[in-house]
N, C-alpha and C positions, 0 to 999 in steps of 0.2 A: 515828336521830335527824339525819336528813338537813337538814330544815327547822327545827330549834332545838327540836323536841318529838318525843316518842315516843306513838305509840297502841298500846293493847295491846286487841284486840278477842277476847274469850273466851280469852286466853294464860293469864293467872293462874289463872282461875276461869270455868269454862263458865257463860253469863249474866251475866257482869260485863265491862263496858267501861270502859276509862281512859286518860287522857291525861297526860302528866308533861313538864315541862321542868326545865331545870337552868340554876344560875347558879353563877359563883364570886365567893366572899367577898373582902373588901378583904385578906385575909390570906392569901388562895390556896385557903381551904377550900372544898369542893364542896357543895353542896346541891341539893334538888331540890324541886318542888312538884308536886302531882298532884290530879286530881279524876276521879271516876268513878262508875258507880251501875250498876244493873240494865240489861242490854241493851235491854229494852224502854222504858226511860225515856231511855237514853243511846244510840241507835242511831250508827253511825259518822257518817254525814252531819252530826248533830246536833252531836257531838264537833268535828268539822273546822269546821263554821260558826260555832258560839256557843263553845265552851269554849276552843279552841286561841287564838284572838284575846284571850279574857279572861286567859287563862293568860299569854300574853305580855306583855299588859298589867300584870299583878300583878307579874310579875319585873322589869319595867322600872321600876315604881315602889320595888320592894324594893332594887334595886341603886341607885337615885336616893338613897335614903334613908341606906344603910349603906355604899355604896360597892361597887365589885366590877363585874363584867360578865356579860352572859349566856354561858352555857357554849357552849363550841366544841365540835365533834364529835372524839371522839378515837378512833384505831384501837385495839381492843383484839384 
């Protein structure tokens, strides 16, 4: 999650691609928002170009409404 999001290309299930990003709520709870679909409808380039910006915008709107902040990378 180096750039504020993670992309899974066939990692969970073959033929499925997804992108996810997280945020920290006002009380410190961690949340994630994701979007994905069939690999032929959601190729990696399309996820990077269209979904990642929309996902970051979605999280920015959520954190403006409820408070909190976009998630930071944690070393696990």
